[in-house]
Structure formats: structure tokens, C-alpha cells
C-alpha positions as CSV (number, residue, x, y, z in Angstrom):
1,X,-78.8,-33.0,31.4
2,X,-81.7,-35.0,32.4
3,X,-81.4,-38.7,31.5
4,X,-84.0,-38.7,28.8
5,X,-81.7,-36.3,27.1
6,X,-78.5,-38.6,26.8
7,X,-78.3,-40.3,23.3
8,X,-79.8,-43.7,23.2
9,X,-77.3,-45.2,20.9
10,X,-73.4,-44.7,21.9
11,X,-70.9,-45.6,19.1
12,X,-68.0,-47.8,20.4
13,X,-64.7,-45.7,21.1
14,X,-62.8,-48.7,19.2
15,X,-59.1,-49.2,18.9
16,X,-56.4,-46.9,17.8
17,X,-57.7,-44.4,15.2
18,X,-61.0,-46.9,14.0
19,X,-63.3,-44.5,16.1
20,X,-61.9,-41.7,14.5
21,X,-63.4,-38.0,14.1
22,X,-64.8,-38.8,10.9
23,X,-66.8,-41.6,12.3
24,X,-67.6,-39.8,15.6
25,X,-68.8,-36.7,13.5
26,X,-71.2,-38.8,11.2
27,X,-72.8,-40.6,14.1
28,X,-73.0,-37.4,16.1
29,X,-74.6,-35.8,13.5
30,X,-77.3,-38.1,12.9
31,X,-78.3,-38.0,16.7
32,X,-76.3,-40.7,18.5
33,X,-73.2,-40.3,20.8
34,X,-70.2,-40.1,18.4
35,X,-67.0,-41.3,20.4
36,X,-63.4,-40.8,19.5
37,X,-60.8,-43.3,20.8
38,X,-58.4,-41.6,23.0
39,X,-55.5,-44.3,22.5
40,X,-52.4,-43.2,20.9
41,X,-53.7,-39.8,19.8
42,X,-50.1,-38.2,19.9
43,X,-48.5,-41.0,17.5
44,X,-51.3,-40.4,15.4
45,X,-51.2,-36.6,15.0
46,X,-47.4,-36.8,14.7
47,X,-47.8,-39.2,11.8
48,X,-50.5,-37.7,9.8
49,X,-48.7,-34.4,10.0
50,X,-45.7,-36.2,8.7
51,X,-47.7,-37.7,6.0
52,X,-48.7,-34.1,5.0
53,X,-51.9,-33.6,6.0
54,X,-52.9,-33.5,2.3
55,X,-56.5,-32.7,3.1
56,X,-55.8,-29.8,5.4
57,X,-58.2,-31.2,8.2
58,X,-55.6,-31.2,11.2
59,X,-54.1,-27.6,10.1
60,X,-57.7,-26.3,10.2
61,X,-58.4,-27.6,13.4
62,X,-54.9,-26.5,14.9
63,X,-55.7,-23.1,13.7
64,X,-58.3,-22.9,16.4
65,X,-56.5,-24.2,19.3
66,X,-56.0,-21.3,21.8
67,X,-52.2,-21.5,22.4
68,X,-50.3,-20.7,19.1
69,X,-47.0,-21.3,20.2
70,X,-47.5,-24.9,21.1
71,X,-49.1,-25.4,17.7
72,X,-46.0,-23.8,16.1
73,X,-43.7,-26.1,18.1
74,X,-45.4,-29.3,17.0
75,X,-45.9,-28.1,13.4
76,X,-41.8,-27.6,13.5
77,X,-41.2,-31.0,14.7
78,X,-43.7,-33.1,12.6
79,X,-45.1,-31.5,9.7
80,X,-43.9,-32.5,6.4
81,X,-45.2,-30.5,3.4
82,X,-46.4,-33.2,0.5
83,X,-45.4,-35.9,3.4
84,X,-42.5,-38.1,4.0
85,X,-41.3,-40.3,0.8
86,X,-42.8,-43.7,0.4
87,X,-41.2,-46.2,2.7
88,X,-39.6,-43.5,4.9
89,X,-39.5,-44.0,8.6
90,X,-41.7,-41.8,10.8
91,X,-39.8,-39.4,13.2
92,X,-40.5,-41.1,16.7
93,X,-42.5,-39.7,19.2
94,X,-41.2,-40.1,22.9
95,X,-42.3,-42.8,25.0
96,X,-44.6,-42.0,28.0
97,X,-42.9,-42.2,31.4
98,X,-43.7,-41.0,34.8
99,X,-41.8,-37.9,33.8
100,X,-42.8,-36.8,30.5
101,X,-41.2,-33.9,28.8
102,X,-43.0,-30.7,27.9
103,X,-43.1,-31.4,24.1
104,X,-44.6,-34.5,24.9
105,X,-47.5,-33.1,27.1
106,X,-47.9,-30.3,24.5
107,X,-48.2,-32.9,21.8
108,X,-50.8,-35.0,23.7
109,X,-52.9,-31.9,24.5
110,X,-53.1,-31.0,20.8
111,X,-53.7,-34.5,19.7
112,X,-56.8,-34.7,22.1
113,X,-58.1,-31.4,21.0
114,X,-57.8,-32.0,17.3
115,X,-59.6,-35.3,17.5
116,X,-62.7,-34.1,19.5
117,X,-62.6,-30.6,17.5
118,X,-62.9,-32.1,14.2
119,X,-65.3,-34.6,15.5
120,X,-67.6,-31.8,16.8
121,X,-67.1,-29.7,13.3
122,X,-70.3,-28.7,11.8
123,X,-73.0,-30.2,13.9
124,X,-74.6,-29.7,17.5
125,X,-74.6,-33.3,18.2
126,X,-72.9,-35.1,21.2
127,X,-69.3,-36.2,21.1
128,X,-67.3,-38.1,23.6
129,X,-64.0,-39.6,24.0
130,X,-63.0,-43.2,25.1
131,X,-60.0,-43.8,27.1
132,X,-58.3,-47.2,28.9
133,X,-57.6,-46.9,32.6
134,X,-54.7,-49.6,31.6
135,X,-53.0,-46.8,29.4
136,X,-52.8,-44.2,32.5
137,X,-49.6,-42.2,31.6
138,X,-50.9,-40.2,28.9
139,X,-54.5,-39.8,29.9
140,X,-54.4,-36.4,31.7
141,X,-53.0,-34.2,29.0
142,X,-55.4,-35.9,26.4
143,X,-58.6,-35.3,28.4
144,X,-57.4,-31.7,28.8
145,X,-57.0,-31.3,25.2
146,X,-60.4,-33.1,24.4
147,X,-61.8,-30.7,26.9
148,X,-60.7,-27.7,25.4
149,X,-62.2,-28.7,22.5
150,X,-65.7,-28.9,24.3
151,X,-66.0,-32.9,24.9
152,X,-69.3,-33.9,26.2
153,X,-68.8,-37.5,27.5
154,X,-65.8,-39.3,29.0
155,X,-65.9,-43.1,28.8
156,X,-63.6,-45.3,30.4
157,X,-62.9,-49.2,30.8
158,X,-60.1,-51.8,31.1
159,X,-59.8,-50.9,34.9
160,X,-61.2,-49.3,37.7
161,X,-61.2,-45.6,37.0
162,X,-61.8,-44.2,40.6
163,X,-60.1,-40.9,40.1
164,X,-61.3,-39.5,36.8
165,X,-64.3,-37.3,38.1
166,X,-61.7,-35.5,40.5
167,X,-59.2,-35.2,37.6
168,X,-62.0,-34.0,35.3
169,X,-63.0,-31.3,37.8
170,X,-59.3,-29.9,38.3
171,X,-58.8,-29.9,34.5
172,X,-62.2,-28.0,34.1
173,X,-60.6,-25.4,36.1
174,X,-57.2,-25.5,34.4
175,X,-55.6,-26.8,37.8
176,X,-53.4,-29.6,38.4
177,X,-54.3,-33.4,38.5
178,X,-53.0,-36.5,39.4
179,X,-53.6,-40.4,38.9
180,X,-52.3,-43.3,40.9
181,X,-49.9,-45.5,38.7
182,X,-49.8,-49.5,39.6
183,X,-46.3,-50.5,40.0
184,X,-45.6,-54.2,39.6
185,X,-43.6,-55.6,43.1
186,X,-44.7,-52.7,45.0
187,X,-48.3,-52.8,45.9
188,X,-47.3,-50.4,48.8
189,X,-46.0,-47.4,47.0
190,X,-48.0,-44.4,46.2
191,X,-46.8,-43.7,42.7
192,X,-48.6,-41.3,40.5
193,X,-48.5,-39.3,37.3
194,X,-49.4,-35.5,37.5
195,X,-50.2,-33.0,35.0
196,X,-50.7,-29.2,35.2
197,X,-52.2,-27.1,32.4
198,X,-49.2,-24.6,32.9
199,X,-46.6,-27.3,31.9
200,X,-47.3,-26.9,28.2
201,X,-45.7,-23.6,28.4
202,X,-48.9,-21.6,27.7
203,X,-51.2,-19.2,29.5
204,X,-53.9,-20.3,31.2
205,X,-57.4,-19.7,30.1
206,X,-59.6,-17.5,32.5
207,X,-62.9,-19.1,31.8
208,X,-63.6,-22.8,33.5
209,X,-64.1,-25.5,30.7
210,X,-67.4,-27.3,30.7
211,X,-67.4,-30.3,32.8
212,X,-68.0,-33.8,30.7
213,X,-70.3,-36.6,31.7
214,X,-68.5,-39.7,33.0
215,X,-69.4,-43.0,31.9
216,X,-67.3,-45.9,33.2
217,X,-67.3,-49.2,31.1
218,X,-68.2,-52.1,33.7
219,X,-68.8,-55.8,33.5
220,X,-70.2,-56.2,37.0
221,X,-72.9,-54.9,39.2
222,X,-70.0,-55.1,42.0
223,X,-67.9,-52.6,39.9
224,X,-70.6,-50.3,39.4
225,X,-71.0,-50.3,43.1
226,X,-67.6,-49.4,44.0
227,X,-67.4,-46.8,41.5
228,X,-70.5,-45.5,43.1
229,X,-69.1,-45.5,46.4
230,X,-65.5,-44.6,46.0
231,X,-65.1,-42.6,42.9
232,X,-63.7,-39.0,43.6
233,X,-66.7,-37.2,42.1
234,X,-70.0,-38.0,40.2
235,X,-70.4,-40.9,38.1
236,X,-73.1,-40.2,35.5
237,X,-73.9,-43.6,34.0
238,X,-72.6,-47.1,33.2
239,X,-71.9,-48.8,29.8
240,X,-72.3,-52.5,30.6
241,X,-69.8,-54.6,28.4
242,X,-70.8,-58.2,27.7
243,X,-68.0,-60.8,26.7
244,X,-69.1,-60.6,23.0
245,X,-67.8,-56.9,22.6
246,X,-64.6,-56.9,20.6
247,X,-61.5,-55.4,21.6
248,X,-60.3,-56.0,25.3
249,X,-63.0,-58.3,27.6
250,X,-62.8,-58.7,31.2
251,X,-61.5,-62.1,32.3
252,X,-64.0,-64.6,33.2
253,X,-64.7,-64.9,37.0
254,X,-63.8,-67.7,38.7
255,X,-61.2,-70.5,37.8
256,X,-59.9,-70.1,34.2
257,X,-61.4,-72.4,31.9
258,X,-61.1,-73.0,28.2
259,X,-62.7,-74.7,25.3
260,X,-60.9,-77.2,22.7
261,X,-59.2,-74.3,20.8
262,X,-58.0,-72.3,23.8
263,X,-60.8,-69.8,24.2
264,X,-61.8,-68.6,27.7
265,X,-65.1,-69.9,28.7
266,X,-67.7,-67.5,30.3
267,X,-70.7,-68.5,32.1
268,X,-73.3,-67.3,34.6
269,X,-71.2,-65.4,36.9
270,X,-70.1,-63.3,34.0
271,X,-73.6,-62.2,33.5
272,X,-74.5,-58.8,34.7
273,X,-77.6,-58.6,37.1
274,X,-79.8,-56.0,35.2
275,X,-82.3,-56.0,38.2
276,X,-79.6,-55.1,40.6
277,X,-78.2,-52.5,38.2
278,X,-81.3,-51.1,37.8
279,X,-81.7,-50.4,41.6
280,X,-78.5,-48.0,41.4
281,X,-80.3,-45.4,39.7
282,X,-78.1,-44.4,37.2
283,X,-78.6,-44.9,33.3
284,X,-76.8,-47.5,31.7
285,X,-76.1,-48.7,28.3
286,X,-75.6,-52.4,27.1
287,X,-72.8,-53.5,24.8
288,X,-71.9,-56.6,23.2
289,X,-73.7,-58.2,20.4
290,X,-76.2,-55.2,20.2
291,X,-75.3,-54.1,16.5
292,X,-78.6,-55.4,15.0
293,X,-82.3,-54.1,14.5
294,X,-84.5,-54.7,17.6
295,X,-81.4,-54.7,20.0
296,X,-82.2,-51.2,21.0
297,X,-85.9,-51.7,21.8
298,X,-84.9,-54.9,23.6
299,X,-82.0,-53.2,25.9
300,X,-84.6,-50.4,26.9
301,X,-87.3,-53.4,27.7
302,X,-84.7,-54.5,30.3
303,X,-84.4,-51.2,31.9
304,X,-81.4,-49.8,29.8
305,X,-81.4,-46.3,28.5
306,X,-79.7,-47.8,25.4
307,X,-77.0,-49.6,23.7
308,X,-73.3,-49.3,22.8
309,X,-72.6,-50.5,19.2
310,X,-69.0,-51.1,18.1
311,X,-68.4,-53.7,15.3
312,X,-71.4,-52.4,12.9
313,X,-69.4,-48.9,13.1
314,X,-65.8,-50.1,12.8
315,X,-66.4,-51.5,9.3
316,X,-68.6,-48.7,8.1
317,X,-67.4,-46.3,5.4
318,X,-66.6,-43.5,7.8
319,X,-64.5,-45.7,9.9
320,X,-60.4,-45.1,10.3
321,X,-59.9,-48.6,9.5
322,X,-57.7,-49.0,6.3
323,X,-60.4,-49.7,3.4
324,X,-58.7,-52.5,2.1
325,X,-58.8,-54.3,5.3
326,X,-62.3,-53.2,6.1
327,X,-63.3,-54.4,2.5
328,X,-61.4,-57.8,3.0
329,X,-63.3,-58.6,6.2
330,X,-66.8,-57.4,4.9
331,X,-65.9,-60.0,1.9
332,X,-65.2,-62.7,4.2
333,X,-68.7,-61.9,6.0
334,X,-70.3,-62.0,2.7
335,X,-68.7,-65.3,2.0
336,X,-69.6,-66.9,5.3
337,X,-66.1,-67.2,6.2
338,X,-65.9,-64.6,8.9
339,X,-64.3,-65.7,12.0
340,X,-63.5,-64.0,15.4
341,X,-61.4,-65.8,18.2
342,X,-61.2,-64.7,22.0
343,X,-57.5,-64.7,22.4
344,X,-56.4,-65.0,25.9
345,X,-52.6,-64.7,25.0
346,X,-52.7,-61.6,22.2
347,X,-52.7,-58.5,24.6
348,X,-49.6,-57.7,26.7
349,X,-52.3,-56.4,29.3
350,X,-53.3,-59.9,30.2
351,X,-56.7,-58.9,29.3
352,X,-58.4,-61.5,26.8
353,X,-58.7,-59.7,23.2
354,X,-60.8,-60.7,20.2
355,X,-59.1,-61.4,16.9
356,X,-60.5,-61.4,13.7
357,X,-58.7,-64.1,11.6
358,X,-57.6,-62.6,8.2
359,X,-54.8,-63.4,5.9
360,X,-51.9,-61.0,6.1
361,X,-52.3,-60.1,9.7
362,X,-51.0,-61.0,13.2
363,X,-54.0,-63.5,13.7
364,X,-51.9,-65.9,11.4
365,X,-49.1,-67.9,13.1
366,X,-46.7,-67.5,10.4
367,X,-47.2,-63.6,10.2
368,X,-46.5,-63.5,14.1
369,X,-43.4,-65.7,14.0
370,X,-42.0,-63.8,11.4
371,X,-42.3,-60.3,12.8
372,X,-39.2,-59.1,14.8
373,X,-40.3,-58.2,18.4
374,X,-39.9,-54.5,19.2
375,X,-41.0,-52.1,21.7
376,X,-40.9,-48.6,20.4
377,X,-44.2,-47.1,20.9
378,X,-44.8,-48.4,24.7
379,X,-48.4,-47.6,25.6
380,X,-49.0,-51.0,26.8
381,X,-46.0,-51.3,29.2
382,X,-46.4,-51.6,32.9
383,X,-44.5,-49.9,35.5
384,X,-42.2,-52.3,37.6
385,X,-40.3,-51.6,40.8
386,X,-36.3,-52.1,40.0
387,X,-33.6,-53.6,41.9
388,X,-32.4,-50.3,42.6
389,X,-35.5,-48.8,44.1
390,X,-36.5,-47.0,40.8
391,X,-39.4,-47.3,38.4
392,X,-39.0,-49.2,35.2
393,X,-41.1,-50.2,32.2
394,X,-41.7,-53.5,30.5
395,X,-44.1,-55.1,28.1
396,X,-44.9,-58.8,27.7
397,X,-44.7,-58.1,23.8
398,X,-41.3,-56.9,23.8
399,X,-38.0,-58.8,22.9
400,X,-38.3,-61.5,25.5
401,X,-34.4,-61.5,26.5
402,X,-35.2,-57.5,27.3
403,X,-38.2,-58.6,29.3
404,X,-36.6,-61.2,31.2
405,X,-33.7,-58.8,32.0
406,X,-36.3,-56.5,33.7
407,X,-37.7,-59.2,35.9
408,X,-40.4,-60.8,33.8
409,X,-40.8,-64.4,33.2
410,X,-40.4,-65.9,29.7
411,X,-43.6,-67.9,29.7
412,X,-45.6,-64.3,30.3
413,X,-44.3,-63.6,26.5
414,X,-45.7,-66.6,24.7
415,X,-48.2,-65.5,22.1
416,X,-48.1,-61.8,23.2
417,X,-48.7,-59.5,20.5
418,X,-47.5,-55.9,19.6
419,X,-51.2,-54.2,19.8
420,X,-49.5,-50.6,19.8
421,X,-47.9,-51.1,16.2
422,X,-50.5,-53.5,14.8
423,X,-53.3,-51.2,15.7
424,X,-51.7,-48.3,14.0
425,X,-51.0,-50.7,11.1
426,X,-54.9,-51.0,11.0
427,X,-55.5,-47.4,10.2
428,X,-52.6,-47.2,7.9
429,X,-50.1,-45.4,9.8
430,X,-47.8,-48.5,10.0
431,X,-44.1,-48.2,10.6
432,X,-41.5,-49.1,8.4
433,X,-38.8,-51.5,9.9
434,X,-35.2,-50.9,9.6
435,X,-34.6,-53.5,7.1
436,X,-37.8,-52.0,5.0
437,X,-40.4,-54.5,6.5
438,X,-43.8,-53.2,7.1
439,X,-45.5,-53.5,10.7
440,X,-48.6,-55.9,10.2
441,X,-52.1,-55.2,11.2
442,X,-54.4,-57.1,13.5
443,X,-58.1,-56.6,13.5
444,X,-60.5,-56.9,16.3
445,X,-64.2,-57.2,16.2
446,X,-67.1,-58.6,18.5
447,X,-68.9,-62.0,18.1
448,X,-71.5,-60.2,16.1
449,X,-69.2,-59.9,12.9
450,X,-71.4,-61.9,11.1
451,X,-74.4,-59.3,11.6
452,X,-72.4,-56.8,9.0
453,X,-75.0,-58.3,6.4
454,X,-77.8,-56.6,8.1
455,X,-76.2,-53.2,6.7
456,X,-75.1,-54.2,3.3
457,X,-77.8,-53.2,0.4
458,X,-78.4,-55.8,-2.3
459,X,-75.4,-55.7,-4.4
460,X,-73.3,-53.4,-2.3
461,X,-70.3,-54.3,-0.6
462,X,-69.9,-51.1,1.8
463,X,-72.3,-49.1,4.1
464,X,-72.1,-46.0,6.1
465,X,-72.9,-45.1,9.5
466,X,-76.3,-43.6,8.9
467,X,-77.6,-46.8,7.6
468,X,-76.5,-48.4,10.9
469,X,-78.2,-45.9,13.0
470,X,-81.6,-46.4,10.9
471,X,-81.3,-50.2,11.1
472,X,-80.7,-50.0,15.0
473,X,-83.8,-48.0,15.7
474,X,-85.9,-50.2,13.4
475,X,-88.2,-52.6,15.5
476,X,-87.0,-56.4,15.1
């Protein structure tokens, strides 16, 4: 594809289920790049099947999957006709390790397939998938499933994804692939997570899969240069994410500095030199507070191919957010009371994380303190070297005593929030605790949350993705 053929607007691949297939399909069918989030897709598929798949969307997609035996295994394990009873706990999905079982691998492949397949249904627009380098263990089977469904773009941030191009090429040929896994306490070990399509217990397809375009998400020219020089295959373009973007942000460069409210301070060193970026000869998209009329034209005047927009789409009607949460945030925007804070402690990853101030969520100290710490999903766990030489897994948001017993420092747990559970709660997939308590949500958004007013027609408290795209393509 020539550069000019890439969509000018990329819809951000937000969170867990926020950038779901409905949103990506709406955006892609309107001519922009619709992007599904690839995070925790296995748990989402399992829980939605347990809720009964009442509209039949999941089963319609599963009927298109080429390996019927795998579909039957997953359906037998998780599907509940009519859905589980209100308040019942979900059947657990195994946590990812360096040695995942066949069933977990198969579930991940199916989940990646279903999300992309449904996003591509009924139109010929462009669909991509967004993944986090930090969450490396499920990456390969998720990518393989997405590629089986014909995903056109792979976007990846929260790290330096040097090995993804080679992995995509291998998976396109139904061949084994592997990725490096960082192990705390052992910088010399070559620890890898592998995946071979044959592992899911199905016959391999004869025809190779289409190779998607690869767009790393970067925050500096130096990172772009490293990727172009050291990546194991082609890098087709870059998404340049500024600190104003929602979700995880890159930490500020240089010595850590904070404002009076404890937010990290960004400065000139965190600004991307667009002139140097243009010299690299790859198309790029600017992200972070770009969700407003005129932002696209402005970015293109600066040499960008276009923009990536997250927050405006995250609160649109097609978003995967729980409608009650979505409308509560929009109401605060209309009242002028909406607030977003860059929290340096919230995420167990150590990356700053933008948090929307909203009653009843983990943004409130009382809600955070009341929640019992638990680590039952483990997507943000880090691998570490145990004293016996083996590899273990720990998370700064898990119970403090458990984290310390695994060699972590108690101070690292202060203020850490369980994003795995809270982000699932954002999309109405909250788990019920042993005592009947419901996991609380935690919303994220970019600094331009107030700009949602741009998309609300007079007298309306809701808007759709098409309205966002229409506004973005208008002159300032």
C-alpha cells in the first residue's frame, strides 16, 4: 500500500474492551482506521460467553473460525445458554505463564479472531489491533487469531517492540515464533515465550496469511530510530503519542519532577522533534489531545500523515464502556466538573496512568482503600528470578505480603491499583468477589476530556463515532 492510502485518522486502541469490535467497525466503515484493543481478549471472550452471548454475535463469528474442534472445546468450557445467574462468579481463565496450556492458547487465538472478525464484518474498511509490549505473554496467540481474521494493522506501545515484525512474518506462514521476556533480577538471561500455531491442536492452513502493517507507538525520535535500525523486519509507520494522551504515558525524561498535586511534570525534552522525525521517511500520526476540529489539518501541516484519536471515540455511543459510566463522565463534562489526573502510582507497570475523577471508582481514595487486594488475572504481572533459579510472577497491585514474599519492596505497592479487574469493570465485565462485592471501575481519558462538548448536538447527551469523524475532518 502506498503511504497516501493509509487512513488519515486512527481510532485509538483504548484499554480493555473500550475499543471493542463495535467501535472499530463503526470507525472503519466510515473510512478511518478502526482499532480493537488486544488486551485481555481471552478473559473477555470467556466472560461474554458465560453471560450467554444473547445477541449471538460471538457465535456468529465463531462459526467462521476454520478449526471447529477448537471452537467446540471453548464453547463446552465457557458458554452458558441464557447466561450465568446475576451475582454468580465467572469461571476462571488460567493466568499466563511462560508455559501456557493448550486450552489457554486456543482461547487466545479464538479471542483475537472474534474481535477482529466482527470488527471487519459488513464493510471493506481498515481494521487494526493494538497491543502492549509490557503484556508480552499472550501476544503471539492473540496476533495469530487476529491475522486469521485478516487484521490489516498491528499497533504496539508501552515498550520497544523490536521482535514483532519477525513474529508477524512467522505467524503469517503458520510457523513458530517467540518473543523475549524481561526477568527482574536477571539481566543476562535469554528468557523467551514461544508459540507455534500447531500447539492449538488444529491442522495448519496451507495458504499463508496476509502480513499486516506494523505501527509502533513512540514518544521520541530516538525510539523511532532504534526501531528502524534494530527491528527484525519492516516498520511501516509510527504513532507519536504525547503525554496528553489517555491510558499509559511514557515517563518524563530526566530527573523525576512533580507538581503540587503529585502529577509528573513534562518539559521540552519530552517534545518530539517533528523535523527529525520527518527525515526518517516513514509516515506518522500525532496522538494526544488531537480530538477536535482542525487537529487533523494542523497535524498534516506539520508533516504528519494524520492523527490518532482516543478519548473522543472512547465516550462515543459505540464504545465498549458501560453506558452508565460513559454518560456519567459526559454529564460531568457538560457541568464543567470533569477532571483527569496523571497518576504516577496507579499502574503496576510503573508507567504514569491517566485517571478520570469519578465517584464510585478507584479514583476515589475511599473506594481504593475499601477494595481487598487480589491478583486473579495477572496480565500486568512481571517475571522475576526466584531464589531457586526458577521464574516467578509478581504484581505491585497484588496483596502486599504476597508481593514482599516474592522479593518485591513494600513501598512499590503504595497507591498501585488493579487495572486488570477495574478495566474489565469499565466494560460491564466486573467479577463478583467471594463476599458478593463487585470489582470497582477505573476510567482513563486524555487531557482533552473537556473537548467532548465538540461532539454533543444541542440538547443531546450522547454522540456516535460518525459525528467524531465528521468533526475531525472539518477545518478549524
